[in-house]
N, CA, C and O of each residue as an XYZ file, in Angstrom:
296
protein
N      33.912    -11.560    101.199
C      33.187    -10.874    100.079
C      31.677    -11.011    100.207
O      31.147    -12.065    100.560
N      31.074    -10.012     99.935
C      29.563    -10.160     99.991
C      29.065    -10.962     98.671
O      29.759    -11.086     97.662
N      27.848    -11.451     98.821
C      27.343    -12.267     97.791
C      27.173    -11.454     96.495
O      27.360    -11.991     95.403
N      26.817    -10.149     96.611
C      26.695     -9.403     95.357
C      28.068     -9.198     94.619
O      28.168     -9.227     93.393
N      29.120     -8.986     95.484
C      30.519     -8.844     94.832
C      30.943    -10.132     94.299
O      31.623    -10.138     93.273
N      30.610    -11.273     94.896
C      31.052    -12.620     94.406
C      30.350    -12.771     92.963
O      30.981    -13.146     91.975
N      28.984    -12.442     92.940
C      28.294    -12.623     91.598
C      28.914    -11.762     90.561
O      29.094    -12.207     89.427
N      29.274    -10.469     90.913
C      29.805     -9.587     89.989
C      31.195    -10.153     89.497
O      31.544    -10.097     88.318
N      31.931    -10.688     90.478
C      33.273    -11.159     90.092
C      33.113    -12.340     89.079
O      33.811    -12.408     88.067
N      32.145    -13.280     89.403
C      31.949    -14.431     88.504
C      31.576    -13.952     87.117
O      32.131    -14.447     86.135
N      30.674    -13.027     87.001
C      30.350    -12.412     85.708
C      31.473    -11.810     85.022
O      31.691    -12.040     83.833
N      32.210    -11.030     85.744
C      33.321    -10.424     85.119
C      34.477    -11.414     84.530
O      35.087    -11.182     83.487
N      34.649    -12.377     85.232
C      35.631    -13.413     84.950
C      35.220    -14.195     83.603
O      36.052    -14.844     82.970
N      33.951    -14.089     83.239
C      33.489    -14.644     81.918
C      33.767    -13.751     80.777
O      33.637    -14.177     79.630
N      34.137    -12.549     81.013
C      34.614    -11.571     79.956
C      35.914    -11.862     79.264
O      36.813    -12.450     79.865
N      36.038    -11.481     78.062
C      37.460    -11.666     77.493
C      38.413    -10.813     78.275
O      38.055     -9.959     79.086
N      39.702    -11.118     77.959
C      40.683    -10.345     78.691
C      40.607     -8.884     78.285
O      40.813     -8.017     79.134
N      40.328     -8.576     77.051
C      40.188     -7.144     76.659
C      39.018     -6.416     77.468
O      39.115     -5.296     77.971
N      37.909     -7.235     77.506
C      36.723     -6.602     78.134
C      36.977     -6.413     79.637
O      36.535     -5.440     80.247
N      37.687     -7.356     80.195
C      38.035     -7.190     81.709
C      38.869     -6.018     81.914
O      38.688     -5.264     82.870
N      39.877     -5.824     80.947
C      40.783     -4.653     81.009
C      40.045     -3.354     80.921
O      40.327     -2.403     81.651
N      39.060     -3.322     79.983
C      38.243     -2.181     79.872
C      37.346     -1.880     81.146
O      37.139     -0.749     81.585
N      36.872     -2.992     81.643
C      36.009     -2.805     82.821
C      36.827     -2.424     84.044
O      36.336     -1.724     84.929
N      38.089     -2.889     84.099
C      38.980     -2.508     85.236
C      39.296     -1.010     85.160
O      39.324     -0.305     86.169
N      39.548     -0.521     83.836
C      39.828      0.860     83.735
C      38.622      1.765     84.120
O      38.787      2.838     84.700
N      37.439      1.294     83.779
C      36.280      2.002     84.028
C      36.100      2.117     85.606
O      35.724      3.167     86.128
N      36.392      0.971     86.326
C      36.255      0.905     87.835
C      37.268      1.902     88.459
O      36.981      2.679     89.369
N      38.554      1.788     87.834
C      39.527      2.562     88.522
C      39.216      4.029     88.249
O      39.383      4.831     89.168
N      38.786      4.440     87.083
C      38.478      5.806     86.786
C      37.313      6.281     87.702
O      37.223      7.465     88.025
N      36.476      5.395     88.091
C      35.368      5.901     88.941
C      35.818      6.185     90.371
O      35.135      6.905     91.100
N      36.980      5.619     90.790
C      37.485      5.873     92.020
C      38.246      7.292     92.035
O      38.333      7.935     93.080
N      38.744      7.704     90.928
C      39.593      8.941     90.887
C      38.897     10.037     89.976
O      38.999      9.942     88.753
N      38.292     10.927     90.477
C      37.584     11.977     89.766
C      38.389     13.209     89.685
O      37.882     14.247     89.259
N      39.676     13.149     90.090
C      40.587     14.352     90.040
C      41.197     14.489     88.730
O      42.057     13.665     88.420
N      40.881     15.399     87.921
C      41.457     15.703     86.635
C      42.850     16.211     86.734
O      43.610     16.086     85.774
N      43.227     16.776     87.837
C      44.602     17.230     87.979
C      45.560     16.083     87.927
O      46.635     16.182     87.335
N      45.172     14.981     88.551
C      46.024     13.830     88.559
C      46.143     13.355     87.149
O      47.271     13.114     86.719
N      45.103     13.195     86.385
C      45.145     12.775     84.947
C      46.096     13.675     84.131
O      46.872     13.196     83.304
N      46.013     14.957     84.386
C      46.886     15.895     83.673
C      48.268     15.855     84.061
O      49.147     16.108     83.237
N      48.544     15.536     85.336
C      49.915     15.379     85.874
C      50.498     14.102     85.238
O      51.625     14.152     84.747
N      49.804     12.992     85.224
C      50.297     11.759     84.558
C      50.550     11.935     83.143
O      51.551     11.426     82.637
N      49.675     12.656     82.422
C      49.889     12.868     80.971
C      51.183     13.677     80.725
O      51.968     13.399     79.818
N      51.359     14.744     81.635
C      52.653     15.603     81.513
C      53.889     14.795     81.760
O      54.924     14.942     81.111
N      53.714     13.856     82.821
C      54.914     13.042     83.115
C      55.219     12.011     82.037
O      56.374     11.674     81.778
N      54.230     11.558     81.464
C      54.378     10.571     80.286
C      55.108     11.306     79.131
O      56.112     10.849     78.585
N      54.542     12.438     78.816
C      55.145     13.281     77.735
C      56.664     13.660     78.099
O      57.530     13.666     77.224
N      56.922     13.958     79.359
C      58.310     14.175     79.765
C      59.267     13.064     79.568
O      60.390     13.255     79.101
N      58.821     11.896     79.926
C      59.542     10.684     79.880
C      59.738     10.357     78.335
O      60.860     10.068     77.917
N      58.708     10.402     77.551
C      58.828     10.128     76.074
C      59.782     11.008     75.429
O      60.573     10.566     74.596
N      59.749     12.345     75.799
C      60.695     13.276     75.181
C      62.142     12.918     75.689
O      63.094     13.026     74.917
N      62.297     12.517     76.915
C      63.644     12.152     77.375
C      64.203     11.088     76.624
O      65.387     11.107     76.288
N      63.360     10.072     76.311
C      63.811      8.989     75.597
C      64.184      9.321     74.089
O      65.221      8.917     73.564
N      63.243     10.091     73.457
C      63.453     10.422     72.055
C      64.665     11.368     71.879
O      65.291     11.306     70.821
N      65.014     12.188     72.786
C      66.199     13.104     72.567
C      67.413     12.537     73.039
O      68.482     13.136     72.923
N      67.309     11.379     73.581
C      68.548     10.528     74.058
C      69.042     10.891     75.484
O      70.110     10.434     75.892
N      68.306     11.672     76.211
C      68.618     12.092     77.415
C      68.466     10.899     78.478
O      69.130     10.887     79.514
N      67.591      9.951     78.161
C      67.285      8.789     78.994
C      67.650      7.551     78.250
O      67.236      7.362     77.106
N      68.397      6.724     78.861
C      68.834      5.439     78.246
C      67.853      4.347     78.734
O      67.551      4.206     79.920
N      67.406      3.627     77.776
C      66.432      2.473     78.112
C      67.222      1.180     78.100
O      68.294      1.067     77.507
N      66.633      0.209     78.790
C      67.370     -1.065     78.870
C      66.214     -2.161     78.534
O      65.050     -1.918     78.854
N      66.542     -3.291     77.925
C      65.406     -4.372     77.759
C      64.857     -4.764     79.023
O      65.537     -4.753     80.049
N      63.583     -5.130     78.988
C      62.843     -5.592     80.155
C      63.493     -6.696     80.859
O      63.476     -6.730     82.090
N      64.092     -7.645     80.128
C      64.753     -8.843     80.732
C      65.968     -8.418     81.590
O      66.251     -8.986     82.645
N      66.651     -7.408     81.086
C      67.725     -6.943     81.912
C      67.299     -6.125     83.177
O      67.950     -6.167     84.221
N      66.174     -5.385     83.018
C      65.695     -4.660     84.171
C      65.170     -5.515     85.163
O      65.391     -5.278     86.350
N      64.402     -6.623     84.752
C      63.926     -7.615     85.733
C      65.089     -8.337     86.447
O      65.014     -8.582     87.651
N      66.147     -8.672     85.719
C      67.280     -9.352     86.311
C      67.983     -8.389     87.379
O      68.398     -8.815     88.456
N      68.069     -7.182     87.019
C      68.635     -6.132     88.025
C      67.702     -6.239     89.274
O      68.202     -6.465     90.376
N      66.508     -6.097     89.136
C      65.454     -5.968     90.235
C      65.677     -7.271     91.092
O      65.872     -7.185     92.304
N      65.643     -8.487     90.431
C      65.800     -9.692     91.140
C      67.085     -9.827     91.915
O      67.117    -10.346     93.031
N      68.167     -9.336     91.282
C      69.489     -9.403     91.902
C      69.451     -8.442     93.154
O      70.050     -8.780     94.175
N      68.799     -7.321     93.098
C      68.769     -6.378     94.263
C      67.970     -6.871     95.306
O      68.091     -6.350     96.415
N      67.105     -7.866     95.123
C      66.201     -8.292     96.160
C      66.816     -9.559     96.933
O      66.298    -10.036     97.943
N      67.922    -10.015     96.364
C      68.536    -11.186     97.022
C      69.414    -10.773     98.072
O      70.019    -11.613     98.737
């Protein structure tokens, strides 16, 4: 890492968790200027929420999902 990046990292790590999250979102948004992607993600989010609300999609608790993933990796 360059010195400038190291200084920026040190400063960023002094922020609260919420401030770091907001800063990270700003940085990520600066990399992606394509509004079509934003619209696509918004549509996908709405589709998934609708699927859950109408009962077409079955959800499972996160602990169970993680257990399944861990089991599949063994």
